[in-house]
KEVOGU-907096 format. One record per atom (N, C-alpha, C): residue number from 1; atom name; x, y, z. Coordinates in nm, 4 decimals. Layout:
REM KEVOGU-907096
   k  a        x        y        z
 NUM CA        X        Y        Z
...
***
This chain:
REM KEVOGU-907096
   k  a        x        y        z
   1  N  -7.0347  -2.0923  -0.7031
   1 CA  -6.8998  -2.1186  -0.7527
   1  C  -6.8436  -2.0043  -0.5580
   2  N  -6.7594  -2.1207  -0.5139
   2 CA  -6.7237  -2.0624  -0.3928
   2  C  -6.5902  -2.0155  -0.4176
   3  N  -6.5245  -1.8800  -0.3727
   3 CA  -6.4294  -1.8160  -0.3948
   3  C  -6.2950  -1.8622  -0.3188
   4  N  -6.1659  -1.9033  -0.3809
   4 CA  -6.0661  -1.9182  -0.2377
   4  C  -6.0159  -1.7605  -0.2270
   5  N  -6.0135  -1.7547  -0.0810
   5 CA  -5.9771  -1.6693   0.0443
   5  C  -5.8638  -1.6885   0.1181
   6  N  -5.7929  -1.8176   0.0781
   6 CA  -5.7106  -1.8746   0.1796
   6  C  -5.6338  -2.0019   0.1762
   7  N  -5.5302  -2.0160   0.1747
   7 CA  -5.4869  -2.1602   0.1817
   7  C  -5.3703  -2.1826   0.3249
   8  N  -5.3919  -2.3154   0.3256
   8 CA  -5.3142  -2.3792   0.4575
   8  C  -5.1930  -2.4797   0.3902
   9  N  -5.0729  -2.3877   0.4449
   9 CA  -4.9617  -2.4848   0.3890
   9  C  -4.9559  -2.6222   0.5077
  10  N  -4.8462  -2.6842   0.4413
  10 CA  -4.8148  -2.8369   0.5199
  10  C  -4.7820  -2.7806   0.6710
  11  N  -4.7370  -2.6536   0.6827
  11 CA  -4.6827  -2.6792   0.8419
  11  C  -4.7855  -2.5995   0.9420
  12  N  -4.8897  -2.6002   0.8778
  12 CA  -5.0101  -2.5259   0.9208
  12  C  -5.0664  -2.3699   0.9182
  13  N  -4.9277  -2.3218   0.8879
  13 CA  -4.9804  -2.1789   0.8633
  13  C  -5.0726  -2.1576   0.7299
  14  N  -5.1475  -2.0578   0.7454
  14 CA  -5.2504  -1.9787   0.6403
  14  C  -5.2072  -1.8754   0.6080
  15  N  -5.2443  -1.8610   0.4640
  15 CA  -5.2044  -1.7722   0.3944
  15  C  -5.3328  -1.6857   0.2981
  16  N  -5.3418  -1.5690   0.2979
  16 CA  -5.4544  -1.5003   0.2211
  16  C  -5.4089  -1.5357   0.0543
  17  N  -5.5159  -1.5688   0.0193
  17 CA  -5.4990  -1.5841  -0.1605
  17  C  -5.6146  -1.6007  -0.1751
  18  N  -5.6191  -1.5232  -0.3312
  18 CA  -5.7164  -1.4847  -0.4204
  18  C  -5.7645  -1.5969  -0.5459
  19  N  -5.5747  -1.6636  -0.5815
  19 CA  -5.5719  -1.7557  -0.6583
  19  C  -5.5181  -1.8799  -0.6020
  20  N  -5.4982  -1.9917  -0.6698
  20 CA  -5.4658  -2.1060  -0.6245
  20  C  -5.3834  -2.1819  -0.7789
  21  N  -5.2479  -2.1781  -0.7737
  21 CA  -5.2445  -2.2803  -0.9035
  21  C  -5.1821  -2.3946  -0.8601
  22  N  -5.2079  -2.5161  -0.9185
  22 CA  -5.1726  -2.6144  -0.8730
  22  C  -5.1001  -2.7025  -1.0371
  23  N  -5.0085  -2.7501  -0.9570
  23 CA  -4.9081  -2.8276  -1.0612
  23  C  -4.9196  -2.9686  -1.0033
  24  N  -4.9558  -3.0630  -1.1103
  24 CA  -5.0155  -3.2372  -1.0744
  24  C  -4.9058  -3.2622  -1.1540
  25  N  -4.8477  -3.3779  -1.1250
  25 CA  -4.7578  -3.4999  -1.2045
  25  C  -4.6796  -3.4469  -1.2728
  26  N  -4.6367  -3.5452  -1.3687
  26 CA  -4.5005  -3.5227  -1.4595
  26  C  -4.5457  -3.5288  -1.6263
  27  N  -4.6322  -3.5254  -1.6428
  27 CA  -4.6894  -3.4680  -1.7793
  27  C  -4.7841  -3.4248  -1.7687
  28  N  -4.7783  -3.3256  -1.8953
  28 CA  -4.8669  -3.2363  -1.8963
  28  C  -5.0082  -3.2803  -1.8689
  29  N  -5.1340  -3.2337  -1.8007
  29 CA  -5.2390  -3.2996  -1.8216
  29  C  -5.3341  -3.1267  -1.8772
  30  N  -5.3587  -3.1995  -1.9842
  30 CA  -5.4762  -3.1161  -2.0440
  30  C  -5.5853  -3.1337  -2.0961
  31  N  -5.5939  -3.2784  -2.0184
  31 CA  -5.7893  -3.3269  -2.0549
  31  C  -5.9012  -3.2704  -1.9713
  32  N  -5.8466  -3.1556  -1.8736
  32 CA  -5.9383  -3.1273  -1.8150
  32  C  -5.9940  -3.0329  -1.8874
  33  N  -5.8969  -2.9606  -1.9525
  33 CA  -6.0040  -2.8472  -2.0474
  33  C  -6.0078  -2.8722  -2.1784
  34  N  -6.0163  -3.0425  -2.1963
  34 CA  -6.0626  -3.0546  -2.3621
  34  C  -6.2018  -2.9825  -2.3869
  35  N  -6.2228  -2.9606  -2.5301
  35 CA  -6.3147  -2.8694  -2.5547
  35  C  -6.3523  -2.7696  -2.5157
  36  N  -6.2684  -2.6816  -2.4029
  36 CA  -6.3028  -2.5525  -2.3528
  36  C  -6.1954  -2.4854  -2.4343
  37  N  -6.0605  -2.4951  -2.4510
  37 CA  -5.9828  -2.4174  -2.5004
  37  C  -5.9034  -2.4894  -2.6471
  38  N  -5.8357  -2.3801  -2.7463
  38 CA  -5.7961  -2.4683  -2.8422
  38  C  -5.6438  -2.5219  -2.7817
  39  N  -5.6020  -2.6778  -2.8504
  39 CA  -5.4941  -2.7441  -2.8423
  39  C  -5.4289  -2.7278  -2.9563
  40  N  -5.3011  -2.7682  -2.9254
  40 CA  -5.1710  -2.7910  -3.0627
  40  C  -5.0879  -2.8740  -3.0143
  41  N  -5.0170  -2.9674  -3.0829
  41 CA  -4.9158  -3.0138  -3.0473
  41  C  -4.8888  -3.0660  -2.8954
  42  N  -5.0174  -3.1262  -2.8760
  42 CA  -5.0340  -3.1918  -2.6931
  42  C  -5.0452  -3.1084  -2.5948
  43  N  -5.0414  -2.9510  -2.6032
  43 CA  -5.0560  -2.8604  -2.5161
  43  C  -5.1619  -2.7511  -2.5430
  44  N  -5.1970  -2.6707  -2.4667
  44 CA  -5.2999  -2.5634  -2.4767
  44  C  -5.2691  -2.4406  -2.5676
  45  N  -5.2973  -2.4384  -2.6438
  45 CA  -5.2510  -2.3329  -2.7580
  45  C  -5.2502  -2.2179  -2.6858
  46  N  -5.1453  -2.1640  -2.6935
  46 CA  -5.1797  -1.9991  -2.6692
  46  C  -5.0990  -1.8951  -2.7406
  47  N  -5.1072  -1.7544  -2.7144
  47 CA  -5.0022  -1.6354  -2.7944
  47  C  -4.8833  -1.6389  -2.7155
  48  N  -4.7976  -1.5509  -2.7888
  48 CA  -4.6449  -1.5104  -2.7195
  48  C  -4.6928  -1.4501  -2.5731
  49  N  -4.8177  -1.4409  -2.5232
  49 CA  -4.8418  -1.3580  -2.3747
  49  C  -4.8723  -1.4725  -2.2894
  50  N  -4.8976  -1.5755  -2.3563
  50 CA  -4.9593  -1.7132  -2.2773
  50  C  -5.1127  -1.6808  -2.2553
  51  N  -5.1845  -1.6249  -2.3441
  51 CA  -5.3466  -1.6181  -2.3204
  51  C  -5.3838  -1.7292  -2.4381
  52  N  -5.4882  -1.8046  -2.3705
  52 CA  -5.5827  -1.9014  -2.4255
  52  C  -5.6563  -1.8398  -2.5642
  53  N  -5.7179  -1.9417  -2.6234
  53 CA  -5.8555  -1.9137  -2.6845
  53  C  -6.0049  -1.8552  -2.6214
  54  N  -5.9416  -1.8158  -2.5012
  54 CA  -6.0502  -1.8406  -2.3872
  54  C  -6.0417  -1.6548  -2.3350
  55  N  -6.1230  -1.6019  -2.3566
  55 CA  -6.0793  -1.4522  -2.2934
  55  C  -6.0680  -1.4393  -2.1387
  56  N  -5.9366  -1.3582  -2.1255
  56 CA  -5.8775  -1.3922  -1.9712
  56  C  -5.8461  -1.5074  -1.8820
  57  N  -5.7966  -1.6291  -2.0044
  57 CA  -5.7436  -1.7689  -1.9230
  57  C  -5.6467  -1.7621  -2.0299
  58  N  -5.5180  -1.7828  -1.9224
  58 CA  -5.3731  -1.8053  -1.9382
  58  C  -5.3536  -1.9538  -1.9302
  59  N  -5.2068  -2.0242  -2.0212
  59 CA  -5.1667  -2.1190  -1.9832
  59  C  -5.0259  -2.0986  -1.9263
  60  N  -4.9699  -2.1709  -1.8649
  60 CA  -4.8122  -2.1369  -1.8546
  60  C  -4.7580  -2.2582  -1.8433
  61  N  -4.6598  -2.2979  -1.8353
  61 CA  -4.5555  -2.3853  -1.7900
  61  C  -4.5470  -2.5229  -1.8970
  62  N  -4.5518  -2.6280  -1.8730
  62 CA  -4.5501  -2.7209  -1.9633
  62  C  -4.6820  -2.7781  -2.0193
  63  N  -4.7498  -2.7132  -2.0332
  63 CA  -4.9215  -2.7570  -2.0688
  63  C  -4.9320  -2.6375  -2.1702
  64  N  -4.8649  -2.5271  -2.1905
  64 CA  -4.8666  -2.4386  -2.2901
  64  C  -4.7629  -2.4779  -2.3998
  65  N  -4.8485  -2.4426  -2.5309
  65 CA  -4.7897  -2.4531  -2.6774
  65  C  -4.7840  -2.3190  -2.7397
  66  N  -4.6697  -2.2569  -2.7416
  66 CA  -4.6950  -2.1122  -2.7829
  66  C  -4.5851  -2.0707  -2.8928
  67  N  -4.5681  -1.9697  -2.9719
  67 CA  -4.4993  -1.9632  -3.0562
  67  C  -4.3386  -1.9147  -2.9971
  68  N  -4.2396  -2.0084  -3.0802
  68 CA  -4.0892  -1.9755  -3.0322
  68  C  -4.0580  -1.9397  -3.1827
  69  N  -4.0087  -1.7599  -3.1844
  69 CA  -3.9647  -1.7121  -3.3284
  69  C  -3.8178  -1.7833  -3.3536
  70  N  -3.7576  -1.8177  -3.2332
  70 CA  -3.5952  -1.8732  -3.3141
  70  C  -3.6274  -2.0073  -3.3567
  71  N  -3.7355  -2.0824  -3.3793
  71 CA  -3.7484  -2.1921  -3.4836
  71  C  -3.8770  -2.1906  -3.5541
  72  N  -3.9410  -2.0442  -3.5509
  72 CA  -4.0169  -2.0221  -3.6134
  72  C  -4.1449  -2.1539  -3.6643
  73  N  -4.1991  -2.1822  -3.5136
  73 CA  -4.2847  -2.2698  -3.4951
  73  C  -4.3166  -2.3004  -3.3670
  74  N  -4.4334  -2.3468  -3.3223
  74 CA  -4.5268  -2.3469  -3.1943
  74  C  -4.4811  -2.4995  -3.1170
  75  N  -4.4412  -2.4505  -2.9999
  75 CA  -4.3493  -2.5682  -2.9294
  75  C  -4.4173  -2.5755  -2.8011
  76  N  -4.3879  -2.6690  -2.7349
  76 CA  -4.4039  -2.6739  -2.5775
  76  C  -4.2744  -2.6732  -2.5288
  77  N  -4.2713  -2.6629  -2.3588
  77 CA  -4.1250  -2.6769  -2.3186
  77  C  -4.1356  -2.7350  -2.1755
  78  N  -4.0793  -2.8069  -2.1523
  78 CA  -4.0631  -2.9283  -2.0154
  78  C  -3.9682  -2.8647  -1.9391
  79  N  -3.9752  -2.7426  -1.8525
  79 CA  -3.8664  -2.7275  -1.7970
  79  C  -3.9057  -2.5911  -1.6798
  80  N  -3.8227  -2.6651  -1.5586
  80 CA  -3.8744  -2.5528  -1.4550
  80  C  -3.8352  -2.3789  -1.4881
  81  N  -3.7546  -2.3525  -1.5194
  81 CA  -3.7118  -2.2082  -1.5774
  81  C  -3.8491  -2.1695  -1.6876
  82  N  -3.8503  -2.2539  -1.7835
  82 CA  -3.9488  -2.1732  -1.8512
  82  C  -4.1080  -2.1761  -1.8121
  83  N  -4.1530  -2.2628  -1.6725
  83 CA  -4.2480  -2.2303  -1.6057
  83  C  -4.2490  -2.0847  -1.5276
  84  N  -4.1290  -2.0819  -1.5000
  84 CA  -4.1153  -1.9434  -1.4181
  84  C  -4.1245  -1.8226  -1.4802
  85  N  -4.0720  -1.8303  -1.6205
  85 CA  -4.0870  -1.7104  -1.7292
  85  C  -4.2020  -1.7130  -1.7912
  86  N  -4.2703  -1.8062  -1.8350
  86 CA  -4.3818  -1.8038  -1.8534
  86  C  -4.4898  -1.7466  -1.7803
  87  N  -4.5039  -1.7982  -1.6537
  87 CA  -4.6065  -1.7245  -1.5452
  87  C  -4.5145  -1.5614  -1.5595
  88  N  -4.4755  -1.5329  -1.5553
  88 CA  -4.4157  -1.3640  -1.5680
  88  C  -4.4652  -1.2975  -1.6930
  89  N  -4.4323  -1.3866  -1.7891
  89 CA  -4.4646  -1.3337  -1.9144
  89  C  -4.6260  -1.3227  -1.9425
  90  N  -4.7057  -1.3993  -1.8688
  90 CA  -4.8743  -1.3701  -1.8405
  90  C  -4.9005  -1.2793  -1.7677
  91  N  -4.7996  -1.2529  -1.6401
  91 CA  -4.8487  -1.1633  -1.5695
  91  C  -4.8109  -0.9758  -1.6409
  92  N  -4.7492  -0.9970  -1.7019
  92 CA  -4.7467  -0.8491  -1.7838
  92  C  -4.8262  -0.8572  -1.8492
  93  N  -4.9031  -0.9989  -1.9107
  93 CA  -5.0179  -0.9289  -2.0049
  93  C  -5.1649  -0.9132  -1.9662
***
């Protein structure tokens, strides 16, 4: 497997990178991970820090199904603010 070393932007600039995060489409695409991670309610099941059932693998944004204390339930949230905040929470973990 080859590792990411850089990414090229549309304007031609090249940035050093260790990881690439890809957002594709308007609906959560979880089929790529079918049978590899636990799923629940149409999303990839995570804990409060967005850890999946696979060690060292996190899911953030609208693909993540996570515990919401205010509803005492597991939910998915499709909102750009949630995507940003869930990524921050995962980084803390």
